LUMSE-376135 format. One record per residue: x negated, z, y of N, C-alpha, C in turn. Coordinates in steps of 0.05 Angstrom, whole numbers, plus 5000, padded with zeros to 4 digits. Atoms other than C-alpha are relative to their C-alpha. Example, Ala and Ser with C-alpha at 12.3 -4.5 7.8 and 13.67 -1.06 7.14 Angstrom:
2
498250004976475451564910498250005024501649994976472751434979501550145022
This chain:
141
500550184978504431904374502049885015497450154983509131684426498449695000500550364993509230964450497549945013503450154989502330524472500849925032499250074970504730564548498149985021502450114997497730444566499949725001500250255001499029794547501849915018498250114981504529694592499549845024500250244970504429104648503049975010498450124977508229074708498449755018501350304986507528374735502349965023497749884978510228374812498049875020501750124980508627964872502050145031499749794983511228274941498949895021500950064979510428175019499750255011501649814990506128665056500349905031500050094973506828675126499150355013501049704986503729235186499349885015500449984983501829315247498950265019501049734986497529785299499349945021500250014974495929985364498350335002501549834990490130485391499849975027500549944978490030805453498850185009503449845001483531075480500450105032499749904973482131455545496950125001502549974994474131575566498450175030502350074982469131815606497350065000503450045012461731875609499750264982501149895015461532435559502650084980497649895024468832595520501249765000497950305006473632125502502550054978497649895018480632175458500849754993498950315016484331615420502050084985497949925025490731595383500349714995500150245021491831075328502550054986497050005014498930905306499249744978500550225023499330395245503150064977497050055019506330175207498949804971500550195007505529895145502649974982497750025032511329615085499849894981499850175023511729325031503149874979497350035006517728924993498749774975500850215021516928734923502649874990497650195007520328284880500950094982498749795029520728684810502350115001497249774999526029184829500949965034499349904969529429454894498150175011502949764999522229764904499649885042501150004965520029874986498250265005501749864994514930215011498849975033499650044974514430435090497550235004502749754989508330805121499550065029500049884973507031135187498250194997502749814990500431415207498750065017500749904971498031765264497550095002503149904998491331915275498650105036500849844976489432365345497350074999503249924989481632455359499450075025501649934974477732805413496750074989501850015006470732785420498050005015501749884976464232875456497949664995503150134996458032365467497350105007502549924990450732575471498049754988501750195006445732025471500849744993497850145013446931515427501150044982498749845015451331865386503150115005497149874997458732065384501050154977498249795021462432655342502249975015496149914996469632805338500650124975498449865016474433215305503949875012496650164997482133045292501850044982498149965025487332985246501749724995498850284997491132425217503150104974497949935010498532425194501349734983499050215027501832035133503550155000497049955017509032015128500549694991499950155015510931585075502150004990498050025011517831325049500649854974501350115021517131074980502450014978497949905014522630864933499749734976498950235016522730504864502050034987497650045012528730224831499549704983500550275012528829764772500950094969499349965035529029644698497149844987501950085003523529564649500649994971500650115029522329314581498150234986502049715014518829874543500049974966500349915033516329984469501150104991498249865002520530274427502650155011498249984990525630404478502349795009498350224991528429744500500050015031499550084966531229614569499650365009500749704996529330324609501149945034500149954978532230414679499050095017501449874983528730784730500450035029499750004971529231054803498150215003502549794993523831474829499949935036500650024975522631654900497850185003501649874996515631924923498950005029501249864963513132344985497150055001502249824998506832605008499550364996500049834999504633254990499450205020499649854982502533485045499149775027500450304988503332975105497550005026502049964976496833235155496750194985501949805010489533365139498449885024501649924978483533525181498149675006502050225006478233005200497750135015501949964977470832975229498449704992501050274998466532365242497750045019501750144979459932075280500349825002500950244993458031505307497350005014502750024994449931315311500149675002501850205001446230805345498749934992502750065007441030495300498149875017501750244988438729965343502450015025498150134982441129595404502549864988497650115011445629235361501450124974498649955020446629515297501550355013499249684993450930245296501750124967498849855030453930615233502150245008498049734995460231035238501150114964498449855028462031605179501650135014496749924992469131875181500150094970499849965022470732465130502750205005497649874987478132795125499850184975499549755013479733435097501650164996497749855007484433925071502449904970498250115039490233745006499949645000499550325004489132995028497049935002502250024994481532785027500349725013500850335005479532075051496949955019502750034982472031805077499649735007501750384988469831135115498050025006502550014998463830885127500849655009500750214989462430295173498249945018502650104984457029835198500649845016498350184966458229505264497249795006502750224989453028875289502049935026499050114968454228735368498249805007502150144991451028215397501649895030
C-alpha cells in the first residue's frame, strides 16, 4: 500500500482577479454577442499562477417570448504550479507542473424564455470534448 495521500492537505491563500466585456448587436429578430473574460490567480504557497482567457461568441434568433442561440466557447489557460510539499513517508518533495486544456473549443446551445412579464429563465449547455451547463433565473422590475 502507498502513502495516505488522500489525507494530504494544502493550505493556501491567494489573490484572484479578473474582468470581462460583452459586445452585443441585434435587430428585431436576430442577435449576436461576443464575451471575453480574463481571470488570474496568484497563490501564496508556491510560485503558482493561473491565467485564463475565455471567449464566447453566440448568434441567435428571437421568437415571441423566447430566444435561441448557438455558439462556441474558447478557453486558453496557462497554469503552472511550482513549490515544495512535505509528504508522509517521502519528506520534502519539489514539484513543477504545467497544466493545459485538452481541447480549447467546445460548442454551445441555449435558450431564454419569458415565464411572466417579470420572470425569465435561461438554459445553456456546452458539448464536445469539454462540457458545461448553466441555469439562470432572472427577475426584472
